[in-house]
N, C-alpha and C positions, 0 to 999 in steps of 0.2 A: 207395570200398567200404567200409575201415577205417572212415570216420569215419560212413558210413550203419550199420555195424554199431555201433559205440559209441552213437550218438545212440540207435538202439532198443535197446540193453539199457539203457540210463539211464532210458529213458520206461517200460521195463518194470519195473525196479526201484522208480521213483515212483510207478507205478500200483498195485504191490503193497503199497507202504507206504500209500497212501491207502485202497487197499483195507482192510488191518489196521486203520488207525486208524477208518474208519469203522464197522467191527464192534464198537469199544469206546468208550461214552460216556464220554469222561475226565471231563468236569465231574461224574460222579456218583460217582465215586472220593474217598474223605474226603482232608482233607490230612494228609502225611507227618507223622508225628512223630519230629524230630530226633535224640530221645533213645531212639526205641524199640530199636533195633539195641545200644543199649549198656547197656541194662538186663539187670540179672543179678538172682537171689534167693537171701535165706537165710532160716533159720527160726532161731527164738526158742525155747525150751523148757526155764525153769529148774525146776527141783525134781525132775528125773527122774532116779533114781526116789525119792530118799529114805528110801531101804530098804535093807535087804543083800538082794539076789538074786543066785540062780543063774542059768546059762544052759544050757539053758533053765528058767524057774521055775516048777513044777509049780502049776496053778490060776490062773497068771497070765498065760503065754506068749501063746496067743492073742489077748489083748486088747491085749498091748505091740505084736506083730505088727501088727494093726491099724494102731494108733495109728503105728508108724515107718514101714508102707507108706504109711498116708496123709502124712507129712512127706515119705517119699521122691517120691509124685507133685506135691510141689508144686516138684519139679525144682531144689533149692537148692546154691548152691556148696556151703555147709555147713549144719551148725546148730550153734548156740550153745545150752549148757547153764549155767546162772549158779548152779552150785551147789548143792549137797545130792542129790549123785550116789547117796550111800550113806545109811545110819543111823548109824555110825559110834562105837556105842555100847562103844568096844573101851576098858577101864578098865586096862590096863597095858602095859608095854614090847612083853611075848609075845604079848598079843592084837592089839594094831597089827601087829607082823609077820606073825602068822598070818592073821587074816584081811582086812589089804589084798591079801595074796597070793593070796586067794580069789575076792573082792569087785570089786577094782579089774579084773583081767583079764575075769572074766566080762563085767561091764558093756560094756568094749571090743568084746569078743567081739561082743556083740549088735549094736552098733552098725556094725560089720564087715560081721555077715550080712548087714545091710541096706542096704549099700553108702552108711553115709553118713559122710562126715566131719565133724570136729567140732571144737570148742574149750570148753574147760570153765575158768569160774572158781571159786575155792575159796567152798564156803559153811562155814557152823556144823557141819554134819554132819561134813563133812572133817577139824574139829580137835575131835571129841568131842562136840560138842554143848553149847549153853549150860546153865546159867553155869560160868563158870571160876573156881571156888574154887582156891585153892592147889593143892591136891592133884590136880584135874583138868588146871589149867594146866601142870604141867610136862611133861606129856604133848604139848603143843602142837608143840615142834620136830619130835616124832618122827612126830605126824600129818602135817604140813605136808611132810615128807620124803617120805614114804609117796606123799603124792599126787604131789608134786614126781616122783619116780621112776616110777611107774606110769603117770599121766597125760600125761609128757614133754610139756607145753606147751612154747613158744617161753622160752628162757632169757637174757632179754634186760630183764629188771627190775632193779629196783634191788638191791645186792648182797645184801641181807638177805632178800630175797623173789623170789630168782632161781627160774622157774618155777610161781608162786603168782601173782605180778604179771609181766604182758606186754604185749607190742603185736605186732601183723603188720599188714601191708598187703595188702589185694586190689582188684585193679583201681582203683587210685587212691582208695580211702577206707582210711582209717587206724581199727583196731580197737585198743582200750584195756581191757584188763581191769586191774582194781585189786584186791587183797587187802585188803578192809576189817578185817581183823582185826589190830588192833595190842595191843603191849604196854603194859598202860597199868594204870590203877585205875579203878574205875567201876562202876556198879550192878551189870552181870555179872560182877564180881570182876578177874583180873586182865589180861583181854582187853578192847578197847574198839574199838566200831566207829567206825573214823574213817581219813582218809588223810591222815598228816601227816607231818612231819620228811622223811629220805630218801625214802620214798616220794612224797610229793608235791614235793619235789625233781625227780625221774626223771619224775613224771607231765608235769609245766612242762616239762620238758627235751624230751619228748619230742612233745609239741604244738607247742613252738616249730620242732623239726627239721623238722616234717611241714605248713608253712604251705600246700603248695601242692595239698595233695590236693582233693578234692572234695569230699570228706565226712568226717566225725568222729562215730564212733559210739563211746560208752563204755559197758563193764559191769562190774558189781558184783552182790554177794548181796543187800544189803540196799538199801531204799529210803533215798532222801535227804530226799524230801518229803512229808509227813502232813499228814492222817493217811490211812489207806488200808484199805481192806477186808481181813479177816482170816478164816481157816480152819483152825481146828488148828495155830495158830502162835503162837509164842511174841511176834511181832510186833518183831523186832529192828529197830533202825530208826539209822542212820547220827549220831553227836552232833552237835549243833549243826543240823541240817538245811539248810536255805535260808542259814543264817548260819554256816555252815563254810566253810573256806578251800577244800575240794575244790569244792562247788558254785560257790564263788563264780571258783575257777579255770576250771572246765567254762564258764560265763558268759563270761568274758573272752576265750577262746580258741575260742569260736563253735562249741564242739560242737554237732552236730544233735540228737543223740537221748541218753538214760543208759535202758539195761535192767538190769531187775533182778528178783529174785524174793523167796523168803522167806515172805509172807505167804498163799501156795497160794490166793490169790482176784485179781481184777483191778482195779486204779485206774489212771486216766491221768492226769495232772496236768501242765500246763503253764506254767510261772513264767520271767520273765526273758527269755523267747524260746528256751526249754530246754524241750524235752519228755520226760518221766519215763513210762517204762511200768512198771509193778509186775502180772507175771503168773504164771503157772505153776499147776499144781494138785498133789493129793497123791494118788497111786492109793493102793489099799487103805483108803482114808479117806473122802475127801469123795465127794461124788456127781457134782462135774464137773473137766475137766480141760482144758487148752486150751493152743495154741500161736499164736503171731503170726508172719507171713507178712512179709516186706520187701522191695521191690521196689525196687533201689537204680539210680539213673543219674546221671549227671553234673550234673543240675539240678535232681532230683526224688528224694523218697522217699517210696513207699507204703505205708502200713501196714494190716495186716488181721489182726484177731484173730478165731480161730474155736476153738471149745468142744464139748465133744463130754460126754452123759451115760454114767457108769459104776454098776455096781452092785458094792459088796463082801460080800461074806458069809463067814460061817463063824467058827472062832474065831480068835485072832491068830496071825498067822504068828511062826513061832519068829523070834529073833534072838538077836545074840551079848551084847545087853544089852537095856535096856527098849525097847519098841516097840508099838505097837498098830493097825498095820495089820492086814488078814484075810488071811485064807489063798486067798480066790479074788477074781479080778475079772474082772465081765464085760461085756458090752455089749448091752443087750436086742435082740433081732431086728430089730424095728422101727427104732430108733437104727443099728443098723449098716447097715440099707438107705438110711438117710437119711443118715448119716456126719456129718462135723463141721458145724456152722452157724456163718455170721459172724455176731459180734457185735460190731463195732467196725471203723469204716475211717475214715481220716484221711490226709492228704499235707503232706508238709514242702515246698515250693517254693521252688526259691533262681534260676527260671531269669532274673528282672528284675536279679538282682545283690543281692538281699535275701531273705532269709529268712523266710518266711511261712507259718503253718499253717492249712490250710483244711479243707471238707469233711467235718468232726468229726460222726460216727455213734454210737450205741451208747456202748460204754465210754469213748469218745476225748469224748463230749459232756460236760462236768465239771457239769451241773448237777444230778444226783446224787449227787455223789461225798460221802462221810463229811465231816462239819466236827466240828470241835472242838468 
């Protein structure tokens, strides 16, 4: 009896399994993507906001809320802001202390209100804006201290740049943020856009110590490769560009992506197997702003640039120093309904053990890039 019951039960289970399988045409299901379950997202939005703002900022906040809600809807693990958070035209020790205590906390509070974790690189406006003639250059250490104290980035950089150059690991991807504003003598005065000396040594040691990671993404404020499109920008660039030791080091260490801002416009350039993405906008002045969505997996990095039209109007918004942004920033209703539009896509594919870029559209297609 027991054997007959067991046999009947097994037959019933098999019959039920066959019935379920017959209800599902397995051949019509797409093949599984082995990286799909390991894919995660971050967003990059340089030069946000490049102006001293309170929170909330009258005349601006409805638009900023729309933008940050759009970023949040991408479901990012975090947001990268590649410099120029504030206007920073604070021309004395007293003003640096006073205005840093207002505008950095309000910038952070706006991010917290939208539930956005962030990492921020240091930009030229965080150190008073260029050029850095001797009178202005003497305040750079105080500017950097304010950025370090309020933004609280990881303090694992070189000794003289802790909190302004740093790295972090996220899901076996290495992110390195460099401080491109080093002491020296150059066209911009006593600050030179470069990664040299102790910082370059730290940078290479950091990359060497993390050779087992799946991906390496480097971020800094200024572009390395040029020329690039510019909107309302002084166009700061890294000294020596493609021939700099910094670029050569990134190529040598198989960096996948270099992200930067400064120009308030989009230019994408690939050289030596390394993709540079220059992007970001200028709220309160330029007619378009943008952000970059990056989907990351162990064997693939997918990038998409998204752009939004905005309207800036009114008188100039008051700033502690010189500034040109206007007092209201709005999004036309038809644009608000449409939302951000895709203006470029590409993939960095490493599935066969060799990195290659493919599927470039829009701004990633270099045929319309500016030329010297």
